[in-house]
N, C-alpha and C positions, 0 to 999 in steps of 0.2 A: 209894568206892574206898579200899583200905587203903594207908597210907603205909609203904612198905618202907624208907625211908631210915633209916640208923642215926645220922645227924647232920643238923641243919638246914643247908640251903644258902642262901647269900646271892648275889643277882644282882650281878655285876660286869661290867666290860668292860675287860680288861687286854690290851693288844696286846704281842706278843713274837715271839720266834723259837724254833722247836722243832726238836729233833733226835730221830730215831726210831732205837731200838736196831737194830743189824744193817745200817744204811745207812751210806754213806760219812760219815766224821766231818767232811767238808767241806760236807755238805748240811745247811743250816739253812733251814727253811721258815717263812714268816710264819704266825703263829697267833694265836688269840684265846681267852682264858679268859673264859667267860661266867658261871660260878658257882664258888663256893668253899665248902668246909666244912672242919672240922678233919680230915676223913678223906680228902679228895681234891678234884679240880676237874673241871669240864666244860670241854672244849676243842674248838675248831673248827680244822681244819687241812687244807690241800690234800693229798690222797693218792689214788692210783689205786684202792685197794681197802680198804674198811672191815674186811673179815674178816682181811686181812693184818696188821692192827694188834693184834688180840686177843692178850692176854698179853705183849705187848712193852712195853718201857719207853720212855717219852718224857720228855725233858728239855726244859723250857720256860724260857727266859731272859726275864724280864720287866723292863722299864725302868720303875720306879715313880716316879722323880723324876730330877732332874738329876744327883744323886750316888749314887742307890741302884738297884742291879740285884739281882734276886733270881732264883735258879734253883730250880725245883721239879722233882722227878723222881717218876714214878709208873708203875704198871703199868696198862695198858688193860684194863678189865673189861667194857666195852661199846663198840660202835662201829656207826655207822649212816651209810650214804652219803646225801648230800644233793645239792642242786643245784650245778651248776658245779664238780664234782669235789671238793667240800668234805666231809670226814668229821667228824661230831660224835661225840666219844668221851668216855666217863666214865673217869677215871683215878684210881686209888686210890694214896695215898701208901704206901710200904712201907719198913720198916727205918729210920724216922726216930728221931733222938736227941732228947733233951729240948730242946736249943737250937732245933732245927728245928721241933719241935712248938710251941714258944713263938712263933716267927716266924709260923707258919701261923695260930696263934690270934690274933696281933696283926692280921694281914691280914684275917681273918674278922671281927674286931671293927671294924676300919676300914670294911669294906664295910657292916656293919650300921649303923654310925653315919651313914654317908652316905645310907643308904636311909631313915633315920628310925626304924628298928626296933631294938629292943634284943635282943642275943643271948639265947637261952634255954639256960641250962646247968643 
Protein backbone atom coordinates (compact mmCIF):
# COMPACT_ATOMS: atom_id res chain seq x y z
CA UNK A 1 0.00 0.00 0.00
CA UNK A 2 1.26 3.46 -0.91
CA UNK A 3 2.03 5.88 1.94
CA UNK A 4 0.10 9.07 1.15
CA UNK A 5 1.29 11.00 4.20
CA UNK A 6 3.32 14.15 3.58
CA UNK A 7 4.88 14.00 7.06
CA UNK A 8 5.61 11.15 9.43
CA UNK A 9 3.15 10.84 12.31
CA UNK A 10 4.02 9.97 15.89
CA UNK A 11 1.63 8.15 18.19
CA UNK A 12 0.71 10.18 21.26
CA UNK A 13 -2.10 10.35 23.78
CA UNK A 14 -2.81 13.90 24.84
CA UNK A 15 -6.09 14.64 26.58
CA UNK A 16 -7.66 18.03 26.19
CA UNK A 17 -10.75 20.08 25.48
CA UNK A 18 -11.91 20.98 21.99
CA UNK A 19 -14.09 23.66 20.51
CA UNK A 20 -15.65 23.31 17.05
CA UNK A 21 -15.98 26.34 14.77
CA UNK A 22 -19.60 27.48 14.42
CA UNK A 23 -20.73 26.03 17.74
CA UNK A 24 -21.30 27.99 20.93
CA UNK A 25 -18.10 29.40 22.40
CA UNK A 26 -19.28 27.98 25.74
CA UNK A 27 -19.16 24.39 24.44
CA UNK A 28 -15.83 22.67 25.03
CA UNK A 29 -15.81 18.92 24.48
CA UNK A 30 -13.38 16.43 25.99
CA UNK A 31 -11.05 15.19 23.24
CA UNK A 32 -7.90 13.18 22.70
CA UNK A 33 -5.09 13.71 20.23
CA UNK A 34 -3.78 10.31 19.20
CA UNK A 35 -1.10 11.28 16.68
CA UNK A 36 0.91 14.33 15.70
CA UNK A 37 3.05 15.45 12.78
CA UNK A 38 4.46 18.77 11.71
CA UNK A 39 1.40 19.20 9.47
CA UNK A 40 -1.48 18.22 11.75
CA UNK A 41 -3.00 15.89 14.32
CA UNK A 42 -5.40 13.00 14.58
CA UNK A 43 -8.11 13.69 17.11
CA UNK A 44 -11.02 11.83 18.72
CA UNK A 45 -13.98 13.82 20.03
CA UNK A 46 -17.65 13.28 20.79
CA UNK A 47 -19.81 14.75 18.03
CA UNK A 48 -23.18 13.79 16.52
CA UNK A 49 -21.99 13.78 12.90
CA UNK A 50 -18.61 13.23 11.27
CA UNK A 51 -19.63 14.85 7.97
CA UNK A 52 -20.63 18.03 9.83
CA UNK A 53 -17.00 18.51 10.89
CA UNK A 54 -15.44 18.44 7.41
CA UNK A 55 -13.69 21.73 6.53
CA UNK A 56 -14.46 23.24 9.94
CA UNK A 57 -11.79 24.42 12.32
CA UNK A 58 -11.25 22.79 15.68
CA UNK A 59 -9.25 24.31 18.51
CA UNK A 60 -7.80 21.82 21.00
CA UNK A 61 -6.52 23.03 24.36
CA UNK A 62 -3.97 20.54 25.70
CA UNK A 63 -2.65 20.48 29.26
CA UNK A 64 0.90 19.17 28.79
CA UNK A 65 2.12 19.81 32.31
CA UNK A 66 1.33 21.61 35.53
CA UNK A 67 2.32 24.96 34.04
CA UNK A 68 2.01 24.40 30.29
CA UNK A 69 -1.15 24.54 28.19
CA UNK A 70 -0.93 24.50 24.41
CA UNK A 71 -3.72 25.36 21.99
CA UNK A 72 -3.65 23.96 18.46
CA UNK A 73 -6.10 24.88 15.72
CA UNK A 74 -6.61 23.21 12.40
CA UNK A 75 -9.07 22.44 9.65
CA UNK A 76 -10.73 19.02 9.53
CA UNK A 77 -9.68 17.21 6.34
CA UNK A 78 -11.17 13.80 7.16
CA UNK A 79 -13.71 12.53 9.69
CA UNK A 80 -15.19 9.15 10.43
CA UNK A 81 -17.86 8.14 12.94
CA UNK A 82 -16.86 5.52 15.46
CA UNK A 83 -18.47 3.74 18.38
CA UNK A 84 -20.26 5.58 21.19
CA UNK A 85 -20.67 8.85 19.26
CA UNK A 86 -16.92 9.44 18.90
CA UNK A 87 -15.61 10.98 15.68
CA UNK A 88 -12.03 10.33 14.58
CA UNK A 89 -10.82 13.31 12.59
CA UNK A 90 -7.67 14.27 10.73
CA UNK A 91 -6.91 17.92 11.29
CA UNK A 92 -4.43 19.96 9.23
CA UNK A 93 -2.73 22.99 10.72
CA UNK A 94 -3.36 26.13 8.65
CA UNK A 95 -1.79 29.59 8.67
CA UNK A 96 0.87 28.83 11.28
CA UNK A 97 3.64 31.31 11.96
CA UNK A 98 7.27 30.31 12.57
CA UNK A 99 6.90 30.25 16.37
CA UNK A 100 3.88 27.96 16.16
CA UNK A 101 5.69 25.67 13.71
CA UNK A 102 8.59 25.48 16.17
CA UNK A 103 6.27 24.49 19.03
CA UNK A 104 4.66 21.75 16.92
CA UNK A 105 8.09 20.51 15.87
CA UNK A 106 9.12 20.36 19.54
CA UNK A 107 5.96 18.41 20.43
CA UNK A 108 6.55 16.01 17.54
CA UNK A 109 10.17 15.46 18.63
CA UNK A 110 9.04 14.93 22.23
CA UNK A 111 6.60 12.26 21.04
CA UNK A 112 9.34 10.62 18.96
CA UNK A 113 11.78 10.52 21.88
CA UNK A 114 9.18 8.95 24.17
CA UNK A 115 8.44 6.24 21.62
CA UNK A 116 12.14 5.48 21.22
CA UNK A 117 12.12 6.46 17.55
CA UNK A 118 14.13 9.26 16.05
CA UNK A 119 12.31 11.77 13.84
CA UNK A 120 13.06 11.44 10.15
CA UNK A 121 13.63 14.81 8.56
